[in-house]
C-alpha positions as CSV (number, residue, x, y, z in Angstrom):
1,M,-8.1,3.7,3.7
2,T,-5.4,1.5,2.1
3,L,-6.8,-0.8,-0.5
4,I,-5.4,-4.3,0.3
5,I,-5.2,-6.7,-2.6
6,A,-4.7,-10.4,-1.7
7,E,-2.9,-11.7,-4.8
8,A,-4.0,-15.3,-5.4
9,G,-2.3,-15.1,-8.8
10,V,-1.7,-18.6,-10.0
11,N,-1.6,-20.1,-6.6
12,H,-4.8,-22.0,-7.4
13,N,-2.6,-24.4,-9.4
14,G,-5.5,-24.8,-12.0
15,D,-7.8,-26.3,-9.4
16,A,-11.3,-24.9,-9.0
17,K,-11.7,-25.8,-5.4
18,L,-8.4,-24.3,-4.5
19,A,-9.3,-21.1,-6.3
20,R,-12.6,-20.8,-4.3
21,D,-10.7,-21.6,-1.1
22,L,-8.3,-18.7,-1.9
23,V,-11.3,-16.3,-2.3
24,A,-12.7,-17.5,1.1
25,A,-9.3,-17.1,2.8
26,A,-8.8,-13.6,1.4
27,H,-12.2,-12.5,2.6
28,K,-11.7,-14.0,6.0
29,A,-8.4,-12.2,6.4
30,G,-10.1,-8.9,5.7
31,A,-8.6,-8.1,2.3
32,D,-10.6,-5.7,0.1
33,I,-9.7,-7.5,-3.2
34,V,-8.7,-10.9,-4.2
35,K,-6.8,-11.0,-7.5
36,F,-6.1,-13.7,-10.0
37,Q,-4.3,-13.8,-13.4
38,T,-6.1,-14.2,-16.7
39,F,-4.2,-15.4,-19.7
40,K,-4.0,-17.8,-22.6
41,A,-0.5,-19.3,-22.4
42,K,-0.2,-19.6,-26.1
43,N,-0.8,-15.8,-26.4
44,L,1.7,-15.0,-23.6
45,V,4.8,-17.0,-24.4
46,T,6.6,-18.8,-27.1
47,E,7.7,-22.5,-26.9
48,K,11.2,-21.2,-26.5
49,A,10.6,-19.0,-23.4
50,T,12.4,-20.4,-20.3
51,Q,11.4,-20.2,-16.7
52,A,12.9,-17.5,-14.4
53,N,15.5,-18.7,-12.0
54,Y,13.1,-18.3,-9.0
55,Q,10.5,-20.4,-10.8
56,K,12.9,-23.3,-11.4
57,K,14.0,-23.0,-7.7
58,N,10.5,-22.8,-6.3
59,M,9.1,-25.6,-8.4
60,G,12.1,-27.9,-8.1
61,K,12.1,-28.7,-11.8
62,E,12.8,-27.1,-15.1
63,E,10.4,-26.8,-18.0
64,S,9.3,-24.3,-20.5
65,Q,7.2,-21.3,-19.5
66,L,4.5,-22.5,-21.9
67,A,4.2,-25.9,-20.2
68,M,4.1,-24.3,-16.8
69,L,1.6,-21.7,-17.6
70,Q,-0.8,-24.0,-19.5
71,R,-1.4,-25.8,-16.2
72,L,-2.1,-22.5,-14.5
73,E,-4.7,-21.1,-16.8
74,L,-8.1,-20.3,-15.3
75,S,-11.0,-21.3,-17.6
76,H,-13.6,-18.7,-18.5
77,E,-16.2,-20.8,-16.7
78,L,-14.3,-20.7,-13.5
79,H,-13.9,-16.9,-13.8
80,Y,-17.7,-16.6,-13.7
81,E,-17.9,-18.9,-10.7
82,L,-15.3,-16.9,-8.8
83,V,-16.9,-13.5,-9.6
84,D,-20.2,-14.8,-8.3
85,Y,-18.5,-16.2,-5.2
86,C,-16.8,-12.9,-4.5
87,K,-20.1,-11.1,-4.8
88,E,-21.6,-13.6,-2.4
89,L,-18.9,-13.0,0.2
90,G,-18.6,-9.3,-0.4
91,I,-15.0,-9.1,-1.7
92,E,-14.0,-7.5,-5.0
93,F,-12.8,-9.8,-7.8
94,L,-9.8,-8.6,-9.8
95,S,-7.6,-10.3,-12.3
96,T,-4.6,-9.3,-14.4
97,A,-4.9,-9.6,-18.1
98,F,-1.7,-10.6,-20.0
99,D,-3.0,-10.5,-23.5
100,D,-5.7,-8.8,-25.6
101,E,-8.1,-11.7,-25.6
102,S,-8.0,-11.9,-21.8
103,L,-8.4,-8.1,-21.4
104,D,-11.5,-8.2,-23.6
105,F,-12.9,-11.0,-21.5
106,L,-12.4,-9.2,-18.2
107,V,-13.9,-6.0,-19.4
108,N,-16.6,-7.0,-21.8
109,D,-17.7,-10.3,-20.3
110,L,-17.0,-10.0,-16.6
111,G,-17.6,-6.2,-16.5
112,L,-14.6,-5.3,-14.4
113,N,-14.1,-1.5,-13.9
114,R,-10.6,-1.8,-12.3
115,L,-7.6,-3.3,-14.1
116,K,-4.0,-4.1,-13.2
117,L,-1.1,-3.7,-15.6
118,P,1.6,-6.0,-14.3
119,S,5.3,-5.2,-14.2
120,G,6.2,-7.5,-17.1
121,E,3.9,-5.5,-19.4
122,I,5.2,-2.0,-18.6
123,T,7.0,-1.8,-22.0
124,N,4.0,-3.4,-23.8
125,A,2.6,-0.2,-25.2
126,P,-0.1,-1.9,-27.3
127,L,-1.5,-3.7,-24.3
128,A,-1.3,-0.7,-22.0
129,L,-3.1,1.4,-24.6
130,K,-5.9,-1.1,-24.8
131,H,-6.1,-1.1,-21.0
132,A,-6.5,2.7,-20.9
133,Q,-9.0,2.7,-23.8
134,T,-11.4,0.6,-21.7
135,G,-11.8,3.7,-19.4
136,C,-11.3,1.5,-16.3
137,N,-9.3,2.7,-13.3
138,L,-5.8,1.3,-13.7
139,I,-3.1,0.0,-11.3
140,V,0.3,0.1,-12.9
141,S,3.1,-2.1,-11.3
142,T,6.7,-1.0,-12.0
143,G,9.0,-3.9,-11.1
144,M,12.2,-3.9,-13.2
145,A,11.3,-0.4,-14.6
146,T,13.3,2.8,-14.8
147,M,11.8,6.2,-14.2
148,A,11.9,6.9,-17.9
149,E,10.0,3.7,-18.7
150,I,7.4,4.6,-16.1
151,E,6.9,8.1,-17.8
152,S,6.7,6.5,-21.2
153,I,4.0,4.0,-20.2
154,L,2.1,6.8,-18.5
155,G,2.1,8.7,-21.8
156,V,0.6,5.7,-23.5
157,I,-2.0,5.4,-20.8
158,A,-2.9,9.1,-20.9
159,Y,-3.2,8.9,-24.7
160,G,-5.5,5.9,-24.4
161,Y,-7.8,7.6,-22.0
162,L,-8.0,10.7,-24.1
163,N,-8.4,8.7,-27.4
164,P,-10.5,5.7,-26.7
165,N,-11.1,4.8,-30.3
166,A,-7.5,5.4,-31.7
167,K,-6.1,2.4,-33.6
168,A,-2.6,3.6,-33.9
169,A,-0.3,6.2,-32.4
170,T,3.3,7.4,-32.2
171,R,5.7,8.1,-29.4
172,A,5.1,11.8,-30.1
173,D,1.4,11.3,-29.6
174,F,2.1,9.6,-26.2
175,E,4.5,12.4,-25.2
176,A,2.0,15.1,-26.1
177,A,-0.8,13.4,-24.2
178,Y,1.4,13.0,-21.1
179,A,2.5,16.7,-21.3
180,S,-1.1,18.0,-21.6
181,D,-3.2,19.3,-18.8
182,L,-6.0,16.9,-19.8
183,G,-3.5,14.0,-19.8
184,Q,-2.2,14.8,-16.4
185,S,-5.7,15.3,-15.0
186,V,-7.0,11.9,-16.3
187,L,-3.9,10.1,-14.9
188,R,-4.5,11.7,-11.5
189,E,-8.1,10.6,-11.6
190,K,-7.6,7.0,-12.8
191,V,-4.1,5.7,-12.2
192,T,-2.2,4.4,-9.2
193,V,1.4,3.4,-9.6
194,L,2.9,0.6,-7.6
195,H,6.5,0.4,-6.6
196,C,7.7,-3.3,-6.9
197,T,10.8,-5.4,-6.9
198,T,10.3,-8.3,-9.3
199,E,12.0,-11.2,-7.5
200,Y,10.4,-14.0,-5.5
201,P,11.2,-13.5,-2.7
202,A,12.7,-10.1,-3.0
203,P,15.9,-9.5,-1.0
204,M,15.5,-6.9,1.7
205,E,18.5,-4.9,0.3
206,E,16.8,-4.7,-3.1
207,I,13.4,-3.4,-1.8
208,N,14.4,0.3,-2.0
209,L,11.2,1.4,-0.4
210,N,12.2,5.0,-0.7
211,A,11.8,4.7,-4.4
212,M,8.0,4.5,-3.8
213,N,8.1,8.1,-2.6
214,T,10.4,9.1,-5.5
215,I,7.8,7.8,-7.9
216,A,5.0,9.7,-6.1
217,N,6.9,13.0,-6.0
218,T,8.0,12.7,-9.6
219,F,4.7,11.8,-11.2
220,R,2.3,13.3,-8.6
221,L,0.0,10.2,-8.8
222,Q,-1.4,8.0,-6.1
223,I,1.2,5.5,-5.1
224,G,1.2,1.9,-3.8
225,Y,3.4,-1.1,-3.2
226,S,3.4,-4.6,-4.7
227,D,5.3,-6.7,-2.3
228,H,7.3,-9.9,-2.9
229,S,9.4,-9.8,0.2
230,R,9.1,-12.4,3.0
231,G,6.8,-11.6,5.8
232,I,4.7,-8.6,6.4
233,T,7.2,-5.9,7.6
234,I,7.6,-4.1,4.3
235,P,3.9,-3.7,3.4
236,I,3.3,-2.2,6.8
237,A,6.2,0.2,6.3
238,A,4.9,1.1,2.9
239,V,1.6,2.1,4.4
240,A,3.4,4.3,6.9
241,K,5.2,5.9,4.0
242,G,2.0,6.7,2.1
243,A,1.0,3.7,0.1
244,T,-2.7,3.8,-0.9
245,I,-2.7,0.2,-2.3
246,I,-0.9,-2.8,-1.0
247,E,-0.7,-6.0,-3.0
248,K,0.7,-9.2,-1.5
249,H,0.8,-12.8,-2.8
250,F,-0.8,-15.4,-0.6
251,T,-1.4,-19.1,-0.6
252,L,-3.2,-21.7,1.4
253,D,0.1,-23.6,1.9
254,R,3.6,-22.6,1.0
255,N,4.5,-26.2,0.5
256,L,2.2,-26.6,-2.5
257,E,3.8,-27.0,-5.9
258,G,3.9,-23.9,-8.0
259,P,6.1,-20.9,-8.9
260,D,4.8,-18.4,-6.4
261,H,3.8,-20.4,-3.3
262,K,7.1,-20.1,-1.4
263,A,7.1,-16.3,-1.7
264,S,3.5,-16.0,-0.5
265,L,1.8,-15.4,2.9
266,E,-0.3,-18.1,4.4
267,P,-3.9,-17.2,5.5
268,D,-3.0,-16.4,9.2
269,E,-0.1,-14.2,8.0
270,L,-2.3,-12.4,5.6
271,A,-4.8,-11.7,8.3
272,N,-2.0,-10.4,10.6
273,M,-0.9,-8.1,7.8
274,V,-4.4,-6.7,7.2
275,T,-4.7,-6.1,11.0
276,A,-1.3,-4.4,11.2
277,I,-2.1,-2.1,8.3
278,R,-5.4,-1.1,9.7
279,N,-3.7,-0.3,13.0
280,V,-1.0,1.8,11.2
281,E,-3.8,3.7,9.4
282,R,-5.4,4.5,12.8
283,A,-2.1,5.5,14.2
284,L,-1.2,7.9,11.3
285,G,-4.0,10.2,12.2
286,D,-4.6,13.6,10.5
287,G,-1.2,15.0,11.0
288,V,-2.3,17.9,13.2
289,K,-0.1,18.1,16.3
290,R,-2.4,18.8,19.3
291,P,-3.1,17.2,22.7
292,T,-5.3,14.2,22.3
293,V,-8.3,13.4,24.5
294,S,-6.2,10.9,26.5
295,E,-3.3,13.4,26.9
296,V,-5.5,16.2,28.2
297,Q,-6.3,14.2,31.4
298,N,-2.6,13.4,31.9
299,K,-1.4,17.0,31.7
300,S,-1.7,17.8,35.4
301,I,0.0,14.5,36.3
302,A,3.0,14.6,33.9
303,R,3.7,18.4,33.8
304,K,5.1,20.6,36.6
305,S,4.3,23.8,38.5
306,L,6.1,26.2,40.7
307,V,6.0,24.8,44.2
308,V,7.2,26.1,47.6
309,V,10.1,24.2,49.2
310,Q,10.4,26.1,52.5
311,P,7.9,28.2,54.5
312,I,7.1,31.6,53.2
313,K,5.2,34.3,55.0
314,E,2.8,36.9,53.5
315,G,4.8,39.9,52.5
316,Q,8.1,38.0,52.3
317,V,10.2,38.5,49.1
318,I,10.4,35.2,47.2
319,K,13.9,34.0,46.7
320,A,15.2,31.3,44.3
321,E,15.8,28.9,47.2
322,D,12.1,29.2,48.2
323,I,10.7,27.6,45.2
324,A,11.3,24.7,42.8
325,V,9.7,23.1,39.7
326,K,7.9,19.9,40.6
327,R,4.8,17.9,39.8
328,P,1.8,18.2,39.7
329,G,0.9,20.6,37.0
330,G,-2.0,22.9,37.1
331,G,-0.4,25.6,39.2
332,R,1.7,28.5,38.2
333,S,3.7,27.8,35.0
334,P,7.5,27.2,35.2
335,Y,7.7,29.8,32.5
336,D,7.0,32.3,35.4
337,Y,10.0,31.2,37.4
338,W,12.1,34.3,36.8
339,Q,9.1,36.7,37.1
340,V,8.2,35.3,40.6
341,I,11.7,35.6,42.1
342,G,11.9,39.0,43.8
343,Q,8.2,39.5,44.2
344,K,6.4,39.9,47.5
345,C,4.3,37.0,48.6
346,N,0.6,37.6,49.0
347,H,0.0,34.4,51.1
348,D,1.5,32.2,53.7
349,Y,2.9,29.0,52.2
350,Q,4.2,25.7,53.5
351,P,6.6,23.3,51.8
352,G,4.8,21.4,49.0
353,D,2.2,24.0,48.4
354,T,1.6,25.0,44.8
355,L,2.5,28.7,44.2
356,I,-0.5,30.7,43.2
357,D,0.9,34.3,43.5
């Protein structure tokens, strides 16, 4: 079953009540996981780092990334509250770590056993290595990445899993780990790669959903999709194309101030997406083509048999003009049409009778 991640991200706006309400909304919508972001702004950006264009547009003002992110930090205390609330409701808590300190907190203090490496960190080999060295299952998002960059970070991750205590490594070490049977085995066991387009909202012409299957076929790993498009169409399509994880931003209100609200689903839309994905899963089936239970009872109604269209006497030779192919089914198969013509009839027939000779 597709793992559905409701990405609260920073849509809590630094407010504890809003964060709890996001957890409740994700649970009510039927999501499997609600995900936040864990970072110390000072560890993440410099004072000179500027906002992305979409952040300036969505927030209606321009400021440094540092100032923006400092308002969006989740305190450690609130993390504990959210974890407890998730356990109470029965939804998994997940958060993305953007720095070493935050990663240590998520794993060693909160005890998470699943982690997410975000698209912006896909070239951050030291952080990716530390993620893998935790031994946790890992979701790797690939927005803005080339295939070569994906392969490189998978090498780092494979090395980290195989060498949990290593303090330093080289590109050659990463390449060797990726090329090894053990490295490939541990990647298949623990890693899911998400296709992603890093723009908020992502233009439809830049989604390139077929790239998801290119990634899956190239790296032979579980595949998923992190969606930043408007609406719910693309996540549903991704599930039909084989995504095992769907991640989607959501908010309580798209009109709230913040960088991601405008590209997020509201709670009713999130619930509709979950329902649609579950319906798609049911519709996909097992891939074996055979008559279904419902179809079996419709066979005799929808299919046809050989029927008599004018009176035929016993012993008469059946001619082409004596018979036709009509509903209902259940009689002699139309495949026997040519075999029947020229045979002597063993019964009397009236027009409309099903041929049984």
